[in-house]
mmCIF file of the N, C-alpha and C atoms, coordinates in Angstrom:
data_MODEL
# 
_entry.id   MODEL 
# 
loop_
_atom_site.group_PDB 
_atom_site.id 
_atom_site.type_symbol 
_atom_site.label_atom_id 
_atom_site.label_alt_id 
_atom_site.label_comp_id 
_atom_site.label_asym_id 
_atom_site.label_entity_id 
_atom_site.label_seq_id 
_atom_site.pdbx_PDB_ins_code 
_atom_site.Cartn_x 
_atom_site.Cartn_y 
_atom_site.Cartn_z 
_atom_site.occupancy 
_atom_site.B_iso_or_equiv 
_atom_site.pdbx_formal_charge 
_atom_site.auth_seq_id 
_atom_site.auth_comp_id 
_atom_site.auth_asym_id 
_atom_site.auth_atom_id 
_atom_site.pdbx_PDB_model_num 
ATOM 1   N N  . MET A 1 1  ? 84.279  87.552  83.828  1.00 0.00 ? 1  MET A N  1 
ATOM 2   C CA . MET A 1 1  ? 84.933  88.332  84.859  1.00 0.00 ? 1  MET A CA 1 
ATOM 3   C C  . MET A 1 1  ? 86.182  87.619  85.379  1.00 0.00 ? 1  MET A C  1 
ATOM 4   N N  . ALA A 1 2  ? 86.111  86.322  85.562  1.00 0.00 ? 2  ALA A N  1 
ATOM 5   C CA . ALA A 1 2  ? 87.260  85.575  86.055  1.00 0.00 ? 2  ALA A CA 1 
ATOM 6   C C  . ALA A 1 2  ? 88.023  84.889  84.928  1.00 0.00 ? 2  ALA A C  1 
ATOM 7   N N  . ARG A 1 3  ? 87.409  84.780  83.773  1.00 0.00 ? 3  ARG A N  1 
ATOM 8   C CA . ARG A 1 3  ? 88.030  84.037  82.683  1.00 0.00 ? 3  ARG A CA 1 
ATOM 9   C C  . ARG A 1 3  ? 89.342  84.675  82.248  1.00 0.00 ? 3  ARG A C  1 
ATOM 10  N N  . HIS A 1 4  ? 89.335  85.972  82.038  1.00 0.00 ? 4  HIS A N  1 
ATOM 11  C CA . HIS A 1 4  ? 90.550  86.616  81.532  1.00 0.00 ? 4  HIS A CA 1 
ATOM 12  C C  . HIS A 1 4  ? 91.666  86.653  82.575  1.00 0.00 ? 4  HIS A C  1 
ATOM 13  N N  . PRO A 1 5  ? 91.443  87.214  83.799  1.00 0.00 ? 5  PRO A N  1 
ATOM 14  C CA . PRO A 1 5  ? 92.568  87.314  84.731  1.00 0.00 ? 5  PRO A CA 1 
ATOM 15  C C  . PRO A 1 5  ? 92.962  85.985  85.375  1.00 0.00 ? 5  PRO A C  1 
ATOM 16  N N  . LEU A 1 6  ? 92.019  85.066  85.551  1.00 0.00 ? 6  LEU A N  1 
ATOM 17  C CA . LEU A 1 6  ? 92.320  83.844  86.285  1.00 0.00 ? 6  LEU A CA 1 
ATOM 18  C C  . LEU A 1 6  ? 92.247  82.579  85.441  1.00 0.00 ? 6  LEU A C  1 
ATOM 19  N N  . GLY A 1 7  ? 91.733  82.675  84.248  1.00 0.00 ? 7  GLY A N  1 
ATOM 20  C CA . GLY A 1 7  ? 91.587  81.499  83.409  1.00 0.00 ? 7  GLY A CA 1 
ATOM 21  C C  . GLY A 1 7  ? 90.489  80.566  83.882  1.00 0.00 ? 7  GLY A C  1 
ATOM 22  N N  . LEU A 1 8  ? 89.508  81.091  84.612  1.00 0.00 ? 8  LEU A N  1 
ATOM 23  C CA . LEU A 1 8  ? 88.406  80.290  85.143  1.00 0.00 ? 8  LEU A CA 1 
ATOM 24  C C  . LEU A 1 8  ? 87.110  80.616  84.428  1.00 0.00 ? 8  LEU A C  1 
ATOM 25  N N  . THR A 1 9  ? 86.221  79.658  84.389  1.00 0.00 ? 9  THR A N  1 
ATOM 26  C CA . THR A 1 9  ? 84.878  79.891  83.890  1.00 0.00 ? 9  THR A CA 1 
ATOM 27  C C  . THR A 1 9  ? 83.933  79.769  85.073  1.00 0.00 ? 9  THR A C  1 
ATOM 28  N N  . LEU A 1 10 ? 83.155  80.808  85.340  1.00 0.00 ? 10 LEU A N  1 
ATOM 29  C CA . LEU A 1 10 ? 82.238  80.816  86.469  1.00 0.00 ? 10 LEU A CA 1 
ATOM 30  C C  . LEU A 1 10 ? 80.920  80.162  86.105  1.00 0.00 ? 10 LEU A C  1 
ATOM 31  N N  . THR A 1 11 ? 80.286  79.565  87.116  1.00 0.00 ? 11 THR A N  1 
ATOM 32  C CA . THR A 1 11 ? 78.955  79.016  86.907  1.00 0.00 ? 11 THR A CA 1 
ATOM 33  C C  . THR A 1 11 ? 77.957  80.164  86.881  1.00 0.00 ? 11 THR A C  1 
ATOM 34  N N  . SER A 1 12 ? 76.754  79.893  86.420  1.00 0.00 ? 12 SER A N  1 
ATOM 35  C CA . SER A 1 12 ? 75.706  80.925  86.415  1.00 0.00 ? 12 SER A CA 1 
ATOM 36  C C  . SER A 1 12 ? 75.425  81.405  87.828  1.00 0.00 ? 12 SER A C  1 
ATOM 37  N N  . GLU A 1 13 ? 75.462  80.490  88.789  1.00 0.00 ? 13 GLU A N  1 
ATOM 38  C CA . GLU A 1 13 ? 75.212  80.860  90.188  1.00 0.00 ? 13 GLU A CA 1 
ATOM 39  C C  . GLU A 1 13 ? 76.315  81.766  90.723  1.00 0.00 ? 13 GLU A C  1 
ATOM 40  N N  . GLN A 1 14 ? 77.570  81.464  90.424  1.00 0.00 ? 14 GLN A N  1 
ATOM 41  C CA . GLN A 1 14 ? 78.675  82.312  90.864  1.00 0.00 ? 14 GLN A CA 1 
ATOM 42  C C  . GLN A 1 14 ? 78.577  83.698  90.231  1.00 0.00 ? 14 GLN A C  1 
ATOM 43  N N  . ASN A 1 15 ? 78.254  83.737  88.951  1.00 0.00 ? 15 ASN A N  1 
ATOM 44  C CA . ASN A 1 15 ? 78.122  85.008  88.253  1.00 0.00 ? 15 ASN A CA 1 
ATOM 45  C C  . ASN A 1 15 ? 76.987  85.836  88.860  1.00 0.00 ? 15 ASN A C  1 
ATOM 46  N N  . ALA A 1 16 ? 75.856  85.191  89.165  1.00 0.00 ? 16 ALA A N  1 
ATOM 47  C CA . ALA A 1 16 ? 74.720  85.898  89.765  1.00 0.00 ? 16 ALA A CA 1 
ATOM 48  C C  . ALA A 1 16 ? 75.097  86.462  91.129  1.00 0.00 ? 16 ALA A C  1 
ATOM 49  N N  . SER A 1 17 ? 75.892  85.729  91.900  1.00 0.00 ? 17 SER A N  1 
ATOM 50  C CA . SER A 1 17 ? 76.325  86.217  93.208  1.00 0.00 ? 17 SER A CA 1 
ATOM 51  C C  . SER A 1 17 ? 77.188  87.461  93.077  1.00 0.00 ? 17 SER A C  1 
ATOM 52  N N  . ILE A 1 18 ? 78.078  87.459  92.091  1.00 0.00 ? 18 ILE A N  1 
ATOM 53  C CA . ILE A 1 18 ? 78.943  88.617  91.868  1.00 0.00 ? 18 ILE A CA 1 
ATOM 54  C C  . ILE A 1 18 ? 78.115  89.821  91.440  1.00 0.00 ? 18 ILE A C  1 
ATOM 55  N N  . VAL A 1 19 ? 77.140  89.609  90.591  1.00 0.00 ? 19 VAL A N  1 
ATOM 56  C CA . VAL A 1 19 ? 76.289  90.699  90.112  1.00 0.00 ? 19 VAL A CA 1 
ATOM 57  C C  . VAL A 1 19 ? 75.421  91.241  91.250  1.00 0.00 ? 19 VAL A C  1 
ATOM 58  N N  . ALA A 1 20 ? 74.950  90.360  92.144  1.00 0.00 ? 20 ALA A N  1 
ATOM 59  C CA . ALA A 1 20 ? 74.054  90.776  93.226  1.00 0.00 ? 20 ALA A CA 1 
ATOM 60  C C  . ALA A 1 20 ? 74.788  91.502  94.346  1.00 0.00 ? 20 ALA A C  1 
ATOM 61  N N  . PHE A 1 21 ? 76.059  91.217  94.546  1.00 0.00 ? 21 PHE A N  1 
ATOM 62  C CA . PHE A 1 21 ? 76.789  91.784  95.685  1.00 0.00 ? 21 PHE A CA 1 
ATOM 63  C C  . PHE A 1 21 ? 76.733  93.313  95.762  1.00 0.00 ? 21 PHE A C  1 
ATOM 64  N N  . PRO A 1 22 ? 77.059  94.062  94.704  1.00 0.00 ? 22 PRO A N  1 
ATOM 65  C CA . PRO A 1 22 ? 77.013  95.524  94.824  1.00 0.00 ? 22 PRO A CA 1 
ATOM 66  C C  . PRO A 1 22 ? 75.634  96.062  95.237  1.00 0.00 ? 22 PRO A C  1 
ATOM 67  N N  . GLY A 1 23 ? 74.579  95.370  94.829  1.00 0.00 ? 23 GLY A N  1 
ATOM 68  C CA . GLY A 1 23 ? 73.240  95.806  95.203  1.00 0.00 ? 23 GLY A CA 1 
ATOM 69  C C  . GLY A 1 23 ? 72.935  95.608  96.676  1.00 0.00 ? 23 GLY A C  1 
ATOM 70  N N  . SER A 1 24 ? 73.734  94.789  97.362  1.00 0.00 ? 24 SER A N  1 
ATOM 71  C CA . SER A 1 24 ? 73.508  94.544  98.782  1.00 0.00 ? 24 SER A CA 1 
ATOM 72  C C  . SER A 1 24 ? 74.160  95.608  99.654  1.00 0.00 ? 24 SER A C  1 
ATOM 73  N N  . LEU A 1 25 ? 74.991  96.437  99.061  1.00 0.00 ? 25 LEU A N  1 
ATOM 74  C CA . LEU A 1 25 ? 75.691  97.468  99.830  1.00 0.00 ? 25 LEU A CA 1 
ATOM 75  C C  . LEU A 1 25 ? 74.791  98.676  100.044 1.00 0.00 ? 25 LEU A C  1 
ATOM 76  N N  . THR A 1 26 ? 74.962  99.320  101.174 1.00 0.00 ? 26 THR A N  1 
ATOM 77  C CA . THR A 1 26 ? 74.214  100.543 101.461 1.00 0.00 ? 26 THR A CA 1 
ATOM 78  C C  . THR A 1 26 ? 75.200  101.690 101.641 1.00 0.00 ? 26 THR A C  1 
ATOM 79  N N  . ASP A 1 27 ? 74.677  102.896 101.666 1.00 0.00 ? 27 ASP A N  1 
ATOM 80  C CA . ASP A 1 27 ? 75.552  104.047 101.867 1.00 0.00 ? 27 ASP A CA 1 
ATOM 81  C C  . ASP A 1 27 ? 75.600  104.458 103.336 1.00 0.00 ? 27 ASP A C  1 
ATOM 82  N N  . GLU A 1 28 ? 75.030  103.652 104.217 1.00 0.00 ? 28 GLU A N  1 
ATOM 83  C CA . GLU A 1 28 ? 75.020  103.984 105.637 1.00 0.00 ? 28 GLU A CA 1 
ATOM 84  C C  . GLU A 1 28 ? 76.053  103.137 106.369 1.00 0.00 ? 28 GLU A C  1 
ATOM 85  N N  . ALA A 1 29 ? 77.082  103.801 106.900 1.00 0.00 ? 29 ALA A N  1 
ATOM 86  C CA . ALA A 1 29 ? 78.116  103.092 107.645 1.00 0.00 ? 29 ALA A CA 1 
ATOM 87  C C  . ALA A 1 29 ? 77.704  103.007 109.111 1.00 0.00 ? 29 ALA A C  1 
ATOM 88  N N  . ASP A 1 30 ? 78.102  101.931 109.754 1.00 0.00 ? 30 ASP A N  1 
ATOM 89  C CA . ASP A 1 30 ? 77.847  101.765 111.183 1.00 0.00 ? 30 ASP A CA 1 
ATOM 90  C C  . ASP A 1 30 ? 78.617  102.863 111.915 1.00 0.00 ? 30 ASP A C  1 
ATOM 91  N N  . PRO A 1 31 ? 77.962  103.641 112.779 1.00 0.00 ? 31 PRO A N  1 
ATOM 92  C CA . PRO A 1 31 ? 78.644  104.738 113.476 1.00 0.00 ? 31 PRO A CA 1 
ATOM 93  C C  . PRO A 1 31 ? 79.866  104.283 114.282 1.00 0.00 ? 31 PRO A C  1 
ATOM 94  N N  . VAL A 1 32 ? 79.895  103.040 114.700 1.00 0.00 ? 32 VAL A N  1 
ATOM 95  C CA . VAL A 1 32 ? 81.035  102.537 115.468 1.00 0.00 ? 32 VAL A CA 1 
ATOM 96  C C  . VAL A 1 32 ? 82.327  102.663 114.659 1.00 0.00 ? 32 VAL A C  1 
ATOM 97  N N  . TYR A 1 33 ? 82.232  102.495 113.337 1.00 0.00 ? 33 TYR A N  1 
ATOM 98  C CA . TYR A 1 33 ? 83.422  102.544 112.508 1.00 0.00 ? 33 TYR A CA 1 
ATOM 99  C C  . TYR A 1 33 ? 83.929  103.958 112.279 1.00 0.00 ? 33 TYR A C  1 
ATOM 100 N N  . SER A 1 34 ? 83.155  104.958 112.579 1.00 0.00 ? 34 SER A N  1 
ATOM 101 C CA . SER A 1 34 ? 83.607  106.326 112.359 1.00 0.00 ? 34 SER A CA 1 
ATOM 102 C C  . SER A 1 34 ? 83.914  107.064 113.658 1.00 0.00 ? 34 SER A C  1 
ATOM 103 N N  . GLU A 1 35 ? 83.858  106.354 114.793 1.00 0.00 ? 35 GLU A N  1 
ATOM 104 C CA . GLU A 1 35 ? 84.205  106.998 116.067 1.00 0.00 ? 35 GLU A CA 1 
ATOM 105 C C  . GLU A 1 35 ? 85.707  107.249 116.116 1.00 0.00 ? 35 GLU A C  1 
ATOM 106 N N  . ARG A 1 36 ? 86.067  108.365 116.716 1.00 0.00 ? 36 ARG A N  1 
ATOM 107 C CA . ARG A 1 36 ? 87.486  108.664 116.875 1.00 0.00 ? 36 ARG A CA 1 
ATOM 108 C C  . ARG A 1 36 ? 88.032  107.828 118.021 1.00 0.00 ? 36 ARG A C  1 
ATOM 109 N N  . THR A 1 37 ? 89.240  107.362 117.858 1.00 0.00 ? 37 THR A N  1 
ATOM 110 C CA . THR A 1 37 ? 89.892  106.601 118.911 1.00 0.00 ? 37 THR A CA 1 
ATOM 111 C C  . THR A 1 37 ? 91.149  107.323 119.345 1.00 0.00 ? 37 THR A C  1 
ATOM 112 N N  . THR A 1 38 ? 91.600  107.006 120.520 1.00 0.00 ? 38 THR A N  1 
ATOM 113 C CA . THR A 1 38 ? 92.832  107.592 121.026 1.00 0.00 ? 38 THR A CA 1 
ATOM 114 C C  . THR A 1 38 ? 93.986  106.689 120.607 1.00 0.00 ? 38 THR A C  1 
ATOM 115 N N  . PRO A 1 39 ? 95.010  107.256 119.973 1.00 0.00 ? 39 PRO A N  1 
ATOM 116 C CA . PRO A 1 39 ? 96.137  106.423 119.565 1.00 0.00 ? 39 PRO A CA 1 
ATOM 117 C C  . PRO A 1 39 ? 96.844  105.828 120.772 1.00 0.00 ? 39 PRO A C  1 
ATOM 118 N N  . ALA A 1 40 ? 97.427  104.675 120.584 1.00 0.00 ? 40 ALA A N  1 
ATOM 119 C CA . ALA A 1 40 ? 98.188  104.044 121.653 1.00 0.00 ? 40 ALA A CA 1 
ATOM 120 C C  . ALA A 1 40 ? 99.408  104.899 121.973 1.00 0.00 ? 40 ALA A C  1 
ATOM 121 N N  . THR A 1 41 ? 99.765  104.910 123.220 1.00 0.00 ? 41 THR A N  1 
ATOM 122 C CA . THR A 1 41 ? 100.945 105.679 123.627 1.00 0.00 ? 41 THR A CA 1 
ATOM 123 C C  . THR A 1 41 ? 102.145 104.746 123.725 1.00 0.00 ? 41 THR A C  1 
ATOM 124 N N  . SER A 1 42 ? 103.310 105.317 123.545 1.00 0.00 ? 42 SER A N  1 
ATOM 125 C CA . SER A 1 42 ? 104.537 104.540 123.674 1.00 0.00 ? 42 SER A CA 1 
ATOM 126 C C  . SER A 1 42 ? 104.841 104.319 125.138 1.00 0.00 ? 42 SER A C  1 
ATOM 127 N N  . GLY A 1 43 ? 105.375 103.162 125.446 1.00 0.00 ? 43 GLY A N  1 
ATOM 128 C CA . GLY A 1 43 ? 105.751 102.843 126.815 1.00 0.00 ? 43 GLY A CA 1 
ATOM 129 C C  . GLY A 1 43 ? 107.211 102.457 126.871 1.00 0.00 ? 43 GLY A C  1 
ATOM 130 N N  . PRO A 1 44 ? 107.669 102.051 128.025 1.00 0.00 ? 44 PRO A N  1 
ATOM 131 C CA . PRO A 1 44 ? 109.090 101.716 128.173 1.00 0.00 ? 44 PRO A CA 1 
ATOM 132 C C  . PRO A 1 44 ? 109.511 100.501 127.337 1.00 0.00 ? 44 PRO A C  1 
ATOM 133 N N  . ASP A 1 45 ? 108.584 99.641  126.965 1.00 0.00 ? 45 ASP A N  1 
ATOM 134 C CA . ASP A 1 45 ? 108.923 98.453  126.183 1.00 0.00 ? 45 ASP A CA 1 
ATOM 135 C C  . ASP A 1 45 ? 108.689 98.637  124.688 1.00 0.00 ? 45 ASP A C  1 
ATOM 136 N N  . THR A 1 46 ? 108.292 99.863  124.265 1.00 0.00 ? 46 THR A N  1 
ATOM 137 C CA . THR A 1 46 ? 108.043 100.124 122.857 1.00 0.00 ? 46 THR A CA 1 
ATOM 138 C C  . THR A 1 46 ? 109.368 100.211 122.106 1.00 0.00 ? 46 THR A C  1 
ATOM 139 N N  . PRO A 1 47 ? 109.527 99.433  121.035 1.00 0.00 ? 47 PRO A N  1 
ATOM 140 C CA . PRO A 1 47 ? 110.797 99.512  120.283 1.00 0.00 ? 47 PRO A CA 1 
ATOM 141 C C  . PRO A 1 47 ? 110.957 100.878 119.619 1.00 0.00 ? 47 PRO A C  1 
ATOM 142 N N  . ALA A 1 48 ? 112.190 101.283 119.450 1.00 0.00 ? 48 ALA A N  1 
ATOM 143 C CA . ALA A 1 48 ? 112.487 102.550 118.777 1.00 0.00 ? 48 ALA A CA 1 
ATOM 144 C C  . ALA A 1 48 ? 112.175 102.387 117.298 1.00 0.00 ? 48 ALA A C  1 
ATOM 145 N N  . PRO A 1 49 ? 111.866 103.498 116.603 1.00 0.00 ? 49 PRO A N  1 
ATOM 146 C CA . PRO A 1 49 ? 111.607 103.421 115.164 1.00 0.00 ? 49 PRO A CA 1 
ATOM 147 C C  . PRO A 1 49 ? 112.839 102.925 114.408 1.00 0.00 ? 49 PRO A C  1 
ATOM 148 N N  . ASN A 1 50 ? 112.586 102.228 113.321 1.00 0.00 ? 50 ASN A N  1 
ATOM 149 C CA . ASN A 1 50 ? 113.681 101.744 112.479 1.00 0.00 ? 50 ASN A CA 1 
ATOM 150 C C  . ASN A 1 50 ? 113.943 102.820 111.425 1.00 0.00 ? 50 ASN A C  1 
ATOM 151 N N  . PRO A 1 51 ? 115.104 103.488 111.477 1.00 0.00 ? 51 PRO A N  1 
ATOM 152 C CA . PRO A 1 51 ? 115.361 104.597 110.549 1.00 0.00 ? 51 PRO A CA 1 
ATOM 153 C C  . PRO A 1 51 ? 115.618 104.154 109.103 1.00 0.00 ? 51 PRO A C  1 
ATOM 154 N N  . SER A 1 52 ? 115.755 102.884 108.857 1.00 0.00 ? 52 SER A N  1 
ATOM 155 C CA . SER A 1 52 ? 116.084 102.469 107.474 1.00 0.00 ? 52 SER A CA 1 
ATOM 156 C C  . SER A 1 52 ? 114.874 102.310 106.623 1.00 0.00 ? 52 SER A C  1 
# 
């Protein structure tokens, strides 16, 4: 996995960690991350947009 793009050889332990990582993921996201937030409003000290 790392040999071709990086020229590295991984240890068996590193390889096992990479293989195990996807299995640790779940399909349930923390609801805090999907709450809607109110965008920040511009104030008198907000710089103008850069048109370039």
